[in-house]
N, C-alpha and C positions, 0 to 999 in steps of 0.2 A: 575404549577408544572414543565412542560417541560421547560420553560424559566430558572427556577432555575437549573434544571439538566444540561442544556447546558452551564450554567456559570461554572460548576464544571468539564467540559470536558477538561482535560489536554492534549488531543491530537489534539484539534481543529486546532491550529497553524500548527501542522505537516501535518494534513490531507489537509489543504488548501494551503500548500506551503509557508506560511508566514515566516518560519524559516529555517535556513540552515541545510543541512543533517549532522547528527552526525557522520556517518561513511560510509564506502563504500557500505555496504548492504542497508542503508537507501537511498543513492544516486541512486543506481540501481533501487530500488523499485519505488522511485519517478519518475525516467526517464521513466521506463516502463510503468507505469500508465499514466503519461502525454502523451507519444506517442500514446498509446492505445486509449485514449480518443480523441486526435486530429485527428487520422486517422480512427476513427469509427471501431476499432477492437473489435470484440465480445468477445474474450477470449485470455488469455495469459497462457503460460506453464512455471512454474518456476522449473528449475532443481536444487535441493537443497539437502543438507545432513541433515541440522538441521530443515529446515522449516522457518527459520527466515525471509528470503526475501519474501517469500509468505505471512507470517504473517504481515510484514510491508506493503506490497501491500494492503492487506485486510483492513487495518485501514484507507486507503485513500478513499475519496469520489468519487466513481465511480460505474458505472453499469457493468464494465468489469468483466467477469467470470475469476476466477484464479484457475488453476490446478496445484497443487504442486506434483512433481514427484521426488522420492528419491530411491537410490539403498539400502539405509539402511532401514532395516525392524524394 
């Protein structure tokens, strides 16, 4: 069952970095997680209005904690 579920994972290429970023937010999210993983950083803070960058970072395969901070309530 898990094998079949993974076949349906449409974000697997994005999380593993096998495809090019779609936009600036995607590129920033990927670069942040890549650097955090390589430098053994435990957590990152995403300053965001919409939460999109933090959401994109959370979809990537990592153990890095992500804290999203916004001035918008």
